Every structure is written in structure tokens, then in C-alpha cells.
C-alpha positions in Angstrom: 32.5 114.2 75.0 33.0 115.8 78.4 30.8 118.4 79.9 32.3 121.6 81.4 31.5 120.1 84.8 33.6 117.0 84.0 37.2 116.3 84.9 40.0 118.3 83.5 42.8 116.8 81.3 45.1 117.0 84.3 42.6 115.2 86.5 42.2 112.5 83.9 45.9 112.1 83.6 46.3 111.7 87.4 43.5 109.1 87.4 45.0 107.2 84.5 48.4 106.9 86.3 46.7 105.5 89.5 45.4 102.0 90.3 41.9 101.2 89.3 40.6 101.6 92.8 42.4 104.9 93.6 41.7 106.2 90.1 38.0 105.8 90.5 38.1 107.3 94.0 39.6 110.4 92.4 37.2 110.4 89.4 34.0 109.7 91.5 32.8 113.2 92.1 32.8 114.0 88.4 32.2 110.5 87.0 28.7 111.1 85.9 29.8 114.0 83.7 32.1 111.8 81.6 31.3 109.5 78.7 32.3 106.6 80.8 28.9 106.5 82.6 26.5 104.0 80.9 24.1 106.1 78.7 20.5 106.3 79.9 19.4 104.8 76.6 21.2 101.6 77.5 19.9 101.5 81.0 16.4 102.1 79.9 16.6 99.4 77.2 17.9 96.8 79.7 15.3 97.9 82.3 12.5 97.4 79.8 13.8 94.0 78.8 14.2 92.9 82.4 10.8 94.1 83.4 9.2 91.6 81.0 11.1 88.8 82.8 10.4 89.8 86.4 9.5 90.9 88.9 12.6 89.9 90.9 13.1 89.9 94.6 16.8 90.5 95.4 19.1 92.3 92.9 22.8 92.9 92.8 24.7 95.5 90.7 28.2 94.2 90.1 30.8 97.0 89.9 28.0 99.5 90.6 30.0 102.7 90.4 27.9 105.7 91.2 24.7 103.7 90.9 23.2 104.2 87.5 22.4 100.5 87.3 20.9 100.6 90.8 18.1 102.7 89.4 17.4 99.9 86.9 17.3 97.3 89.8 15.0 99.5 91.8 12.4 99.3 89.0 12.4 95.5 88.7 13.2 94.2 92.2 10.7 94.2 95.1 12.7 93.4 98.3 16.2 94.8 98.1 19.0 95.9 95.7 22.7 95.9 96.6 25.5 97.7 94.8 29.1 96.3 95.2 32.2 98.2 94.0 35.9 98.3 94.9 36.0 102.1 95.0 34.9 103.8 98.2 34.6 107.1 96.4 32.2 105.8 93.8 30.1 104.2 96.5 29.9 107.4 98.4 28.6 109.2 95.4 26.1 106.5 94.8 24.8 106.7 98.4 24.4 110.4 98.0 22.6 110.2 94.6 20.5 107.1 95.0 20.2 106.9 98.7 20.1 103.9 101.0 17.6 102.1 103.1 14.1 102.1 101.7 13.8 105.6 100.1 10.3 105.1 98.6 7.3 103.7 100.4 7.0 100.1 99.3 10.2 100.2 97.3 13.1 97.9 97.7 15.8 98.4 100.4 19.0 99.9 98.9 22.5 99.0 100.3 26.1 99.6 99.2 29.0 97.2 99.8 32.7 97.8 99.2 34.1 94.7 97.8 36.0 93.0 94.9 33.9 91.4 92.2 36.5 88.6 92.1 35.7 87.7 95.8 32.1 88.6 96.4 31.1 88.7 100.1 27.6 87.3 99.7 25.7 84.1 100.2 23.6 82.8 97.3 20.6 85.1 98.0 20.1 87.0 94.7 17.8 86.2 91.9 19.1 88.9 89.6 22.6 90.3 89.0 23.4 93.0 86.5 26.5 94.9 85.4 27.1 97.9 83.2 30.3 98.9 81.5 32.7 97.2 84.0 34.0 94.2 82.2 36.9 96.0 80.6 38.5 96.1 84.0 39.0 92.3 84.0 41.6 90.5 82.0 40.5 87.6 79.9 42.0 85.0 82.2 40.0 86.5 85.1 36.6 85.9 83.5 36.3 82.2 84.7 36.8 83.3 88.3 34.6 86.4 87.9 31.7 84.4 86.4 32.1 81.7 89.1 31.7 84.4 91.8 28.5 85.7 90.2 27.2 82.1 89.9 28.0 81.5 93.6 25.8 84.4 94.8 22.8 83.6 92.7 20.0 81.3 93.7 19.2 78.4 91.4 17.3 79.9 88.5 18.8 83.4 89.2 19.8 85.5 86.3 22.9 87.5 85.4 22.1 90.1 82.8 24.2 92.7 81.0 24.2 94.6 77.7 26.8 93.7 75.1 27.1 96.0 72.0 28.3 94.4 68.8 31.9 95.2 67.9 32.4 98.2 65.7 33.4 97.4 62.1 36.8 98.4 60.9 35.4 101.2 58.8 34.0 102.8 62.0 36.0 105.5 63.8 34.9 103.7 67.1 36.8 100.6 66.0 40.1 102.6 65.7 39.4 104.6 68.8 39.0 101.4 70.8 42.1 99.9 69.2 44.1 103.0 70.0 42.9 103.2 73.5 43.7 99.5 74.2 47.1 99.9 72.7 47.8 103.0 74.8 46.7 101.1 77.9 49.1 98.2 77.1 52.0 100.6 76.8 51.0 102.4 80.0 50.8 99.2 81.9 54.1 98.0 80.5 56.0 101.0 81.8 54.0 102.2 84.9 52.9 100.7 88.2 50.4 100.2 89.6 48.5 98.9 86.5 45.2 100.4 85.4 43.3 97.6 83.7 40.8 98.9 81.2 40.5 97.3 77.8 37.6 97.6 75.4 38.2 94.9 72.8 38.8 91.5 74.6 35.3 91.2 76.0 33.7 89.4 73.0 30.5 87.4 72.8 32.1 84.1 71.8 34.6 84.1 74.7 32.0 85.4 77.2 29.4 82.8 76.3 31.9 80.0 76.6 33.1 81.1 80.0 29.5 81.6 81.3 28.6 78.1 80.3 31.7 76.7 81.9 30.7 78.5 85.1 27.3 76.7 85.2 25.1 79.2 83.4 22.6 78.6 80.6 23.0 81.6 78.2 20.4 83.4 76.2 20.7 86.4 74.0 18.0 89.1 73.6 18.2 91.8 71.0 17.7 95.3 72.3 15.6 96.7 69.4 16.0 100.3 70.5 19.5 100.3 68.9 18.5 98.9 65.6 20.4 96.5 63.4 23.8 96.3 61.6 24.1 96.0 57.8 24.1 92.2 58.1 20.8 92.2 60.1 22.4 91.4 63.4 21.5 93.5 66.5 23.7 96.5 67.3 23.3 95.6 71.0 22.2 92.5 72.8 21.3 91.7 76.4 23.1 88.6 77.6 21.0 86.7 80.2 22.9 83.9 81.9 20.6 81.7 84.1 22.0 79.7 87.1 21.1 76.1 86.2 21.1 74.9 89.8 
């Protein structure tokens, strides 16, 4: 799962015993060599789906990390793309890899902002917001505030889009891996401070859809056909698109 260039077990242990912010500062230089980075297949599928809905003008990558989602935004936004993340270390790597300003002639401006997704420092200027792989860092009771913040920085008609894989069935090893990981994190956070919030299982479609609608969004679901279907015919992965109703 980890490349030879990725973090050692000792480095992962130190990161796991840190706060979320400091942990990602430590992990940032090797983050893209871990399985925690969103796979290119997911980024490409979301980018293709968004391209059929755009073009967009101003894009925001929520919890942007080292900038994998920023590349998606650069393909579908014409004026500017902004990445926001709480980790200065992750932002530094993103600036180095993706750049800033207007790196391509005619391309959108690229900027990076250190900030907390629960208190976004922006006016309602964006017409597209995306997020990849970050929702496990928010407890269920934080979702109403998080979605309200996203709603507050989108223009009327603006869209908030993110991929949401279907939960693994109990017969899958990924089901038990996620269950075990979440259980280990609960024990860790019960006995160690500061907490490191990262849980895979609570972010479920039913809860997410309800909270998005409460925040003032109209929610649509789009199958990502690149990932096929489950045995019951449902998509293995969807893109959730929540539109600011204005």
C-alpha cells in the first residue's frame, strides 16, 4: 500500500499521535506516496463529470491537501481556483507541485489559503466547490456547520461536488478494515490528547443528503460509470452535487 518513498512506520506512528493539523504538517512531504491521496481514477472521473456541467468561473478545493483536486479545478474553471487547508505543510507542498498565480497562459489563477473549513474566510464568490477524501476529519455533529460554511461561500446556483463511494459490504475485507481502523481511532482518542479525528464509516449518503438539504442545498446524485455497479445494480461510486438554491 505504501511506496518505498512513503513514510516509515515510525513516521506514521508519530503522525497518528499528533493533532490533525500537526500530523499532516509532518506527513506532507511524503503524503502523495501514501494510499491516503485520492486516486487519479477518482479525480479523473469527477473531472469528466464536472466538465459536462461547466465551465465554471471560480473554484474552491475544500481541505485541498497537496493539491490533487486543484488539478481537477484547473481543468473546469476559467478565472481562478483556490485551495484551503488547515495544514501549512500540505499547502507548501501544493504550492511547490501545482504552483500559484497563473501558471499557464489563459489558465485560471491559482491561490492557496490556510484556513479551517469550519470557518471559511471567503465571501460568496465561488460557483464550484469540491472536496476529496477529507470528510472523515469531521465528526457527524460538525456536518451542519461545515455544510453551512460551504453554502455561505457559494453564489446562488453554485455547486458543491464530491465523490462518495458506496459502503463496502460485510463480506468485503475493506468493510472490516474500515471497521477496525475506526475502532482503533476511537480507542486512541479516548486515551490520548490531542485527538486525531479520522473516521471512515460515519459519512453516509443518507446523513449527508439530509444535512446538505438542511443547509439550503438541492442535492443530485450522479453515478460515476468508470467504477461499475454493485451486485444489486447500484453504482459503486457516485458524485454528489449540491446546488445552492439561492
